[in-house]
C-alpha positions in Angstrom: 134.2 136.4 185.5 137.3 135.4 183.2 137.9 132.8 180.5 140.8 132.1 178.5 142.2 129.9 175.8 145.2 127.9 176.9 148.0 126.7 174.8 150.7 124.0 176.0 153.7 125.8 174.4 153.0 129.3 175.9 150.1 129.0 178.5 147.4 131.4 179.1 147.6 133.2 175.3 144.5 135.2 175.5 141.6 136.1 178.0 138.6 138.1 178.5 137.4 139.4 181.7 134.2 140.6 182.9 134.5 143.5 185.6 132.0 143.7 188.4 130.3 146.9 188.8 132.0 147.8 192.3 135.5 147.5 190.7 134.3 149.5 187.5 135.1 153.4 188.4 138.8 154.2 187.7 140.0 150.7 187.7 143.7 150.2 186.3 143.6 152.8 183.9 143.0 156.0 186.2 139.9 158.1 187.1 139.4 159.6 184.0 138.5 156.5 182.1 135.0 155.2 181.4 133.9 152.5 183.8 134.9 149.1 182.6 132.6 146.3 181.5 135.0 144.3 179.5 138.7 143.8 179.7 141.1 142.0 177.3 144.4 140.4 178.5 146.9 140.1 175.8 150.0 137.9 175.4 153.1 139.7 174.6 154.5 136.8 172.9 153.6 137.9 169.5 155.4 138.6 167.2 158.2 136.7 168.9 160.9 138.9 170.8 158.8 142.0 170.1 156.8 142.3 173.2 155.9 146.0 173.3 154.7 146.5 169.9 151.2 146.8 170.7 151.5 149.1 173.7 154.0 151.4 172.1 152.2 151.8 169.0 149.1 152.6 171.0 150.8 155.4 172.8 152.2 156.6 169.5 148.7 156.4 168.1 147.3 158.2 171.0 149.6 161.0 171.0 148.9 161.5 167.1 145.3 162.1 168.1 143.7 158.7 167.3 141.1 157.1 169.7 142.7 154.0 171.1 141.5 151.7 173.7 142.9 152.0 177.1 146.2 150.0 177.6 148.4 148.8 180.3 151.5 146.5 180.5 151.5 144.1 183.4 153.0 141.0 184.8 149.8 138.6 185.0 149.5 136.3 188.2 146.3 134.0 188.2 145.9 131.9 191.3 149.4 132.6 192.6 151.0 131.5 189.3 153.0 133.9 187.4 151.9 133.9 183.9 154.7 136.6 182.5 154.4 139.7 180.7 150.9 140.6 179.3 149.2 143.8 178.3 145.6 145.0 179.3 143.1 146.9 176.9 139.3 147.8 177.3 137.5 145.7 174.9 135.6 147.4 171.9 132.4 145.6 172.0 128.8 147.1 172.5 129.1 146.7 176.5 132.2 148.5 176.7 131.2 151.2 173.9 127.9 151.8 175.9 130.1 152.8 178.8 132.3 154.8 176.6 129.3 157.0 175.1 127.5 156.9 178.1 124.2 155.5 176.5 123.2 152.6 174.1 122.1 154.8 171.0 125.4 154.5 168.8 125.8 152.5 165.8 129.3 150.0 165.7 131.0 148.2 163.2 134.0 145.8 164.0 136.4 145.0 161.6 137.2 141.4 160.7 134.1 140.3 163.2 130.6 138.9 162.6 128.5 142.2 162.5 124.7 142.5 162.5 122.8 143.6 159.4 122.3 147.1 160.7 126.0 147.5 161.7 126.9 146.3 158.0 124.8 148.9 156.6 126.4 151.4 159.0 129.6 150.6 157.6 128.5 150.5 154.0 127.1 153.8 154.2 129.9 155.9 155.8 133.1 154.0 154.1 132.2 151.3 151.5 130.0 153.7 149.4 132.5 156.5 149.4 135.3 154.4 148.8 133.9 152.1 145.8 131.5 154.4 144.0 133.3 155.7 140.8 130.3 157.4 139.2 131.1 160.8 140.9 134.2 162.4 142.3 135.0 162.6 145.8 134.1 165.9 147.7 135.4 167.0 151.0 131.8 168.2 151.6 130.5 164.6 150.9 133.1 163.0 152.9 132.7 165.3 156.1 129.2 165.0 156.1 129.7 161.1 156.8 132.6 160.9 158.4 135.2 162.7 160.8 137.9 163.2 158.2 140.5 164.1 160.4 140.1 161.0 162.4 140.5 159.2 159.4 143.9 161.0 158.5 145.3 160.7 162.2 144.3 156.8 162.0 146.1 156.2 159.0 149.2 158.3 159.9 149.4 155.9 163.2 150.1 153.0 160.6 152.4 155.3 158.5 154.6 156.3 161.3 154.7 152.9 163.0 154.9 150.9 159.8 152.0 148.8 160.7 151.3 146.2 157.9 148.2 144.4 159.3 146.2 147.7 159.8 143.0 146.8 158.2 141.1 146.6 161.6 139.5 148.7 164.2 136.0 149.7 164.9 134.0 152.4 163.2 131.3 154.0 165.7 129.0 157.2 165.6 127.1 158.5 168.5 123.5 158.8 167.1 122.1 161.2 170.2 124.2 164.0 168.7 122.9 165.6 165.7 126.1 166.8 164.4 128.2 163.6 165.2 130.4 161.7 162.4 131.6 158.3 162.2 135.0 157.5 163.2 137.6 155.0 163.6 139.0 153.2 166.9 142.4 151.9 166.2 142.8 148.2 167.4 145.4 145.5 167.2 148.7 147.0 166.2 151.2 144.2 166.8 152.6 144.2 163.5 154.4 147.7 164.0 158.1 148.2 163.8 158.7 144.9 162.0 158.1 143.1 158.8 156.4 140.4 160.3 156.0 138.5 156.9 159.6 138.4 156.3 161.1 138.0 159.9 158.6 135.9 161.3 157.0 134.1 158.5 160.1 134.0 156.4 158.6 134.9 153.1 161.5 135.4 151.1 159.5 137.7 148.5 159.6 140.3 151.1 162.7 142.3 150.7 165.0 142.6 153.8 165.4 146.1 154.9 166.2 148.3 158.1 163.4 148.2 160.6 162.9 152.0 160.5 162.6 151.6 156.7 159.3 149.7 156.7 157.2 151.4 153.9 154.9 154.0 155.4 153.4 156.4 152.7 154.3 154.0 150.2 151.3 151.6 151.3 148.8 154.3 150.6 149.7 156.6 148.2 148.4 154.5 145.3 145.3 152.1 145.1 146.1 148.5 145.4 143.5 146.0 143.6 144.9 143.4 145.8 144.1 145.3 148.8 140.3 144.9 150.2 140.2 147.4 152.9 137.1 150.0 152.2 138.9 152.7 154.6 142.3 152.2 153.1 140.8 152.8 149.7 138.7 155.7 150.9 142.1 157.3 152.2 143.8 156.8 149.3 141.5 158.2 146.8 140.7 161.5 149.1 144.9 161.8 149.0 144.9 161.6 145.1 141.3 162.9 144.2 141.0 165.8 146.8 143.9 168.4 146.7 142.3 170.2 149.8 142.4 167.0 151.8 145.9 165.9 150.8 147.5 169.5 151.8 145.6 168.8 154.9 147.1 165.6 155.8 150.8 166.8 154.8 150.4 169.7 157.0 149.3 167.6 159.8 152.1 165.0 159.3 154.6 167.9 159.6 152.8 169.2 162.8 152.8 165.8 164.5 156.4 165.1 163.6 157.4 168.5 164.8 155.5 168.8 167.9 153.6 165.4 169.0 155.9 162.3 168.1 159.1 164.0 168.8 162.4 162.8 170.0 161.4 164.2 173.6 158.0 161.9 173.7 159.2 158.9 172.1 162.4 158.8 174.5 160.3 159.1 177.4 158.0 156.1 176.3 161.0 153.9 175.6 162.6 154.8 179.0 159.2 153.9 180.9 158.9 150.8 179.1 162.6 149.8 179.9 162.0 150.5 183.6 159.2 147.9 183.5 161.2 145.2 181.5 164.3 145.5 183.9 161.8 143.7 186.3 160.8 141.0 184.0 162.4 137.7 182.8 162.5 139.1 179.1 165.8 139.6 177.6 164.8 143.0 176.3 168.1 144.8 175.4 168.2 144.0 171.7 164.6 144.7 171.5 165.1 148.1 173.2 168.0 148.9 170.8 165.9 148.2 167.8 163.0 150.2 168.7 165.3 153.3 169.7 166.9 153.2 166.2 163.2 153.0 164.9 162.2 155.8 166.8 165.3 157.9 166.0 165.2 157.6 162.5 161.7 157.0 161.5 160.9 160.7 161.2 163.5 161.3 158.9 162.5 158.5 156.8 158.7 159.6 156.7 159.8 163.2 155.4 161.9 161.4 152.5 159.0 159.2 151.3 156.8 162.4 151.3 159.3 164.2 149.2 159.5 161.0 146.7 155.8 160.7 146.8 154.4 164.1 146.9 157.2 166.1 145.1 157.9 168.6 147.9 161.6 169.4 147.4 163.7 169.4 150.4 162.9 169.7 154.1 164.6 172.6 156.2 165.5 173.3 159.7 163.6 176.1 161.4 165.5 177.2 164.7 164.0 179.7 167.3 165.5 181.1 169.8 163.9 182.6 173.1 165.0 183.4 176.7 164.6 180.7 179.4 161.2 180.5 180.4 159.3 182.0 177.3 156.6 180.2 175.6 156.3 180.2 171.8 152.9 179.2 170.2 154.0 177.6 166.8 151.6 176.5 164.5 149.0 176.3 167.7 151.4 174.1 169.6 153.0 175.6 173.0 156.9 175.5 172.9 159.2 176.6 175.7 162.5 177.9 175.7 162.9 177.7 171.8 162.0 175.4 169.2 163.4 173.5 166.2 161.5 172.0 163.4 161.6 170.5 159.9 159.6 172.1 157.2 159.0 171.9 153.1 159.7 174.8 151.3 156.0 175.6 150.8 154.8 175.4 154.1 154.0 178.4 156.0 155.0 178.6 160.1 152.8 180.8 162.6 154.7 182.0 165.4 153.4 184.1 168.4 154.0 184.5 172.1 151.9 183.5 174.8 149.7 186.5 176.2 152.0 186.5 179.3 155.1 186.9 177.2 154.0 189.7 174.7 154.8 192.7 176.7 158.4 191.5 177.4 159.7 191.8 173.8 160.4 195.0 172.0 161.0 193.4 168.5 160.9 190.2 166.5 164.0 189.1 164.5 164.2 187.0 161.4 167.5 186.1 160.2 168.6 189.2 162.0 165.8 191.6 160.3 163.2 193.2 162.2 159.7 192.1 161.7 156.7 194.6 162.1 154.0 192.0 161.4 152.5 189.9 164.3 151.7 187.2 164.7 154.5 185.9 162.4 154.2 183.9 159.1 157.5 182.4 157.7 158.3 180.0 155.3 161.8 178.1 155.3 163.3 178.0 151.7 166.8 177.3 152.5 168.9 175.8 155.4 
């Protein structure tokens, strides 16, 4: 079964589909996906001329380590009529989340939706009470007892990297069958990424014109904003400002992600993939892809410059590691082959070791031409 909303200008602009049980296992997104019960079909016409915003932002968020709905760009045909370019996602409702967990004993709160009383209480206890109670200082122990603090960090780092402005969305969920389970966020609706929608679509002149890759990232979250009514944002900002341990955890995670996860190779692969799909569409994609490629190429350095400004971290330096072809290095827990280059602030240590198979092949390790006896190596980069 399916239902949709029609608009005389843009055709079928949104649709939700119920999937029959016999089509559920592995349909559309591969065999590792939980069985589908609800599927959302989104039009790519918003924001205008930016059809890849959601799908690319979801790819980046997934790479960062966020929980995101399964997503696929498609050409939609209904009753033999071509509807154009759309993208599919799994629906984040009770039915689909029961499929995700494999049972129905879970709590769920959906931002910007009507929620049952129990769901509102769940959200208040795990987010709002921590964000807005000022009688006691925040502590990592208190926060970590209720929510997955690493998930919260990755959730907001996806918005920081993508320049997402309409970010107070998503779903808070918790598996009540697991005694050590914590509440965590699932990303949703990241179409306001890579672009200042307020200025470029709604033409709000109060918004300063800036290049796309210079959309505020950290600047949106390092200070509390009394005009922002988003409890999870307030909680994240308070943790950054009031809990040094959490701030260091998030800053380190940011550098690891820029160096190892959302690197040039990954971003280029995703853009090349979507360009190959758009070649077969009627959409004139070249200028759109040009802007996205510029964003992805220049955004990492912009994020680092924001970190320097807001956290007084000093200059960022490159660290280059050379190794024979086929050698696997493990840098800060991430596997890197055939050498490695990454950016680091002076105060951040780098841990380097060889894979178990490669350790016996080396007689010594050199840092700036000097033999190092300690292993694994722990380095800091204090100059170019």
